[in-house]
C-alpha positions in Angstrom: 21.9 9.8 15.1 22.6 12.8 12.9 20.6 14.2 10.2 18.2 12.0 8.3 19.1 11.0 4.8 17.8 13.1 1.9 14.9 11.5 0.3 15.6 10.2 -3.2 13.0 13.2 -4.6 15.0 15.9 -2.4 18.5 14.7 -3.6 17.8 15.3 -7.4 18.2 18.3 -9.4 15.4 20.6 -9.8 13.3 19.3 -13.0 14.6 15.9 -12.8 11.9 13.2 -13.4 10.9 11.0 -10.7 11.3 7.2 -11.4 9.6 4.5 -9.9 12.9 3.3 -8.2 13.0 6.7 -6.5 9.5 6.4 -5.2 10.5 3.0 -3.9 13.6 4.3 -2.2 11.4 7.1 -0.6 9.0 4.4 0.7 11.7 2.1 1.9 13.1 5.2 3.9 9.6 6.0 5.2 9.2 2.2 6.5 12.6 2.3 8.1 11.7 5.4 10.2 8.3 3.5 11.2 10.3 0.6 12.2 12.7 2.6 14.2 9.7 4.5 16.0 8.1 1.1 17.0 11.4 -0.4 18.1 11.7 2.5 20.5 8.1 1.9 21.6 8.8 -1.7 22.3 12.0 -1.1 24.1 10.1 0.8 26.5 7.4 -1.6 26.9 10.0 -4.4 27.5 12.4 -2.5 29.6 15.8 -3.1 27.9 18.8 -1.2 27.0 20.9 -1.3 24.0 24.6 -1.3 25.0 27.1 -1.3 22.3 24.8 -3.7 20.2 24.0 -5.9 23.1 20.8 -6.1 24.5 20.5 -5.8 28.4 17.7 -6.1 30.7 16.9 -3.2 33.0 17.8 -3.5 36.6 14.2 -3.8 37.6 13.6 -7.0 35.6 16.9 -8.4 36.6 15.8 -8.0 40.2 12.5 -9.8 39.6 14.4 -12.7 37.7 17.0 -13.0 40.5 13.9 -13.2 43.0 12.2 -15.8 41.2 15.3 -17.9 41.1 15.0 -21.6 42.6 18.0 -23.6 43.9 19.0 -27.2 42.8 17.7 -28.9 45.9 14.2 -27.5 45.8 13.9 -27.9 42.1 14.7 -31.6 42.5 12.7 -32.4 45.5 9.5 -30.5 44.1 9.6 -32.8 40.9 6.7 -35.0 40.4 7.0 -38.6 40.7 6.5 -39.3 37.0 9.2 -36.8 36.1 11.8 -38.5 38.6 11.0 -42.0 37.1 11.3 -40.9 33.3 14.3 -38.6 33.6 17.1 -41.1 34.1 15.6 -43.0 31.0 15.8 -39.9 29.1 19.4 -39.1 29.9 20.4 -42.7 29.1 19.7 -41.8 25.4 22.9 -39.7 25.5 25.1 -42.9 25.6 24.1 -44.3 22.1 24.5 -40.8 20.5 28.1 -40.4 22.3 29.0 -44.0 21.0 27.7 -43.3 17.5 29.8 -39.9 17.5 33.0 -41.8 18.5 32.4 -44.5 15.8 31.8 -42.0 13.2 35.0 -40.0 14.0 36.7 -43.0 14.2 35.6 -44.1 10.7 36.1 -41.0 9.0 39.7 -40.8 10.6 40.7 -44.1 8.8 
């Protein structure tokens, strides 16, 4: 990452007075360093990698997720009776929403 930025107290000329703003800047930089250290610890705990500003899980986690996948047929056949009865009713709610969207868009186009 390069060299850490100079603290506000280090960047001043000798004999210059320390202002409350300089103290705040120093504290902010210390907190940024603490955050960076905690982030590095958590990255090791959760086993993820930063790749050009994208977060990718490790291969170990990806293999576990692939192993716990369930196909569509076992998922549907494993559903409870109550789920099988209520799911079509819930999906029917999409129809009025689509109609509402069409009418609103048509009204705005006029």
